[in-house]
N, C-alpha and C positions, 0 to 999 in steps of 0.2 A: 609501438601506439598505448595511447593512455590505456585503451581497452584492453588490451592483453597484459599489461601492467597490473589495472586493478584486478585482473583475473588471478596473475600470478601472487600476488599480495595475499588475496583471498584464498588461494588453495595451501599456501604457507599456513596459515591462521587454522584451517580446516583439517590438514594433510588427509586432502582428498584427490581423487583424478578428475580431472575437468570432461566436460563433453565438447565438441569443437565449439572454439572462440566464436560466438557470434560476431556481426556488423552493425552499426548502428545508423539507421536510417537518420537523414536531417529532419530537425524538429519534430522531434518525438516526444509523448507525453512521458516518457518513465525512460532517459538515458542513463540509467543506472544499471550497476552490473547484479544479476539476481544471484544468491546466494543458493537458489533452488537450480544453476547450472551446473552444480556439481554432481557425480553420481555419486547417491548415499541411499542406503534403505532405511526406509524409515521405519520407525520404532513398532511393535507391535501395537495394536489397536487398544486405547485405553480410552477411560470413561473422559478423564480431563487431564490437559498437558498446559501446566501454567508457564508463559513463556517470558512474564515479565510481573512482579509483583514488587511494587516500589516500597510498600512497607516493611519489606524484609533488609531495609535501611543497609542494600548491598550495592547501590548507585544506579546507573542508569542500563539501558535495555541490553546495551552491547557487554555488559558484566552478567548477563544470564541469557537468555535462549535469544538473542539476536545478534546479527552482525550490524556493524554499521558503516555504512559507505557512502561517501562525499565526493562530489566532482563540482569544481576541479579539484584534483589531489592537493594541489599547490596553490597557496592563494586564496584559497576558500573561506571566507568570512562567517561562516555557519559556526555557530556555537551549540552545546547540548549541557548541561550544568543538572546536578542533581540536591533536592534539598528538600528534607522532612517528607520523604516518601515519593517525592513526582519529581519525575525528567522533564525538563523545560527544552525543547529544540526550538534554536532560532533561526531561522534562513532572512530574515528581512534586509541584513544589511545590501544584500545583492540579490535581484531577482533570478539570477544567472545562475545561483549556486543549485546544486540538487542533492539534497540530503536526505536518508532514511533508515529505516531500520528493517532487513531481510530476518524472516524467522529461517533459525538453523535447520536444514535439510532432515538431520538425524533425530530431529527433536520432534519433528512432525508427526501424528499420525496419519496414516491413510485415510483420505478424506473421500468418502463414498457418497454420491449424490443420493443414492436410492435409499439409503441408511440415515442420511442427515448427518450434519456437524455445526457447530454454534460457535462464533469468534464471540469471545465477550472481552469487551476492552473500554477502558475508563479515561476521558480525555478531557481537555477544555481548550476551546480554540480564543487565546487570547487576542491575537489580531491576524488579519490574513487580507492579503492583495492579490488581486490577479487585474492588473491594469492593460493586458492583450490576451490574446487567446482567440478570437471568433474566427476558428478556422473554417465554418461552411458561409460565415456571412450573413449570419441571421439576427444579429444584433446581440447575440447571448454567448459571454464567454464561456469557451470551452476547457477552461482551465483552472486549477484550484491550487492555493499552496500547501494543503494537506489531503492525502487520499489513504484509502485503505482498501488493497486490492487483495481479494483471496479467490483460490481459485482450486478446485477439485482434483482428485485423481484423474478424471477426464478431461480437464484442462478446461472445464467450463467454470464461470463462478461470476463476480460481478466486483468492479470497481466504484466505490461512492469517493465524490468529492466534497470537501467541506469548505462552506465558507462560514462566514459571521452571522447569516442570517436564513443560510440555506444548505440542504444536504440534497445532492444529486447523485444521479446514475450516469455512468459513462455509455454510450451508444457502442455497439459491434457492427461490423459489416464488413466489406470486402476490401473496403481501404480509405484511408483519410481524405478529408475532400480537398482537391486540389480546386475544384471550383464549389458551386454549390450541392452537388451531386452526391460526394463520400458523406459516408455516416460514424466511421469510424474513430471512436474517441471525440463525441462530440456532447453535447448537452442533452441528456435525456432526460425521463421522469424527476421532480424535485417536490421537496417539500419544506415550506418554511420553517423554519426551528431555530431558536437562538441557541446558538453553538458556545457563547461565550459568558452564560451566567453563572456557571461553577462546572467543576468536576460531576462529569455526567456518565453514566456509566450506559454503555449500549450494547446490544447483544445482536450480530448479522447472523442470523439462521440461513443455510442450504437444505435445502429438502428437494428432493426429486428433480422437477424442470424452475423451481421457483427460491427468489431469495426475499428474505424478510428481515426490515430493519426495525427492532424496538428499542423503547426506553421505558422502564418503570411499567411495565406489562403493556404499553401503550405501542402501536405498530405506527410508523412513520412512512417507511416506504417501502413496499411491497410488488414483485413484477417478476418477469421470467428474466432465466440467467443469461449472461450474455457469452460468446464465443468471440475473444478476442486474438486467438490463435493467426489469424490471417495477418497480425502485424508480425509475426516472428518471436524472436527471445526480447522478454522472459514472459511472454503473455503464451508460450507455448510449453510451459512447465507444470509438471503436475505437484500436487499437493505444498501450491506457493503462496506464501503470507508476505504483503509488506506495508511498513506504515510509514508514512512521511510525504517531504514534498518532494515530488518527481517532475514537477513542471519548470522549464527555463524561462517563463513567462508569470509566475506567480511567488510569492513567498509567505512565511509564517510565524507565528509565534505558538507555539502550543504545548501544553503539560499534557503528558502521559503519565498514568499512576499504575494502572495494570492491562494485561492484556493475556489471555487464555485461549486453549482451543476444547471442545467437549465433543468427542467423536460417538455418536449416539447409537 
């Protein structure tokens, strides 16, 4: 199976032992293999872990603290390129492509909710499309071409979705909507924000039971943490970070310049 093969490839690269291979459900928001599926001991707690810094002139995120995974493995039209300190990820040729960066688990600190931690990242959405994906039939798409997923040691956290004119949170719940009753991975709280204007530095802080997204010391979004673990893998993993396109019904061109975790 493709899933098993992807896990094998990743394990060969990381030289780690896997947890049991998960099975994917149809119509999932994140049908990618997470690096967090590997048994790995996180590094000791430290103040700052830089996972990607384009200014180091060393290439794309997968040359530093991330692993890049793509579906389909054969025939994908997704591309990544590096120029002048910035990686450009492009999944626009096919909305079915799923491409993203998973933080290497052996580089991630232990993310304690009670102590708090912050993801600092610098991105620019160049173009994003989400033609489909209204799962709960409320007239609002529940998918995005670029997402940031961050989970604590206790597997609580937030997945934020980026459109060109809005940033919003994915809801949790017992199940995805088969009718208009389910809430898992549906459009939650949002803020109108131009994500295309320039490379923008964001800070996503998790502290206690709350997340806060800010830029230039201005709060954009804040609300309760979510628990996506009812979905299963990879949302039942600890100390998990993903950046990229995890939707088969949306696409993006995004510039990525920086990503780092600060454990408070």
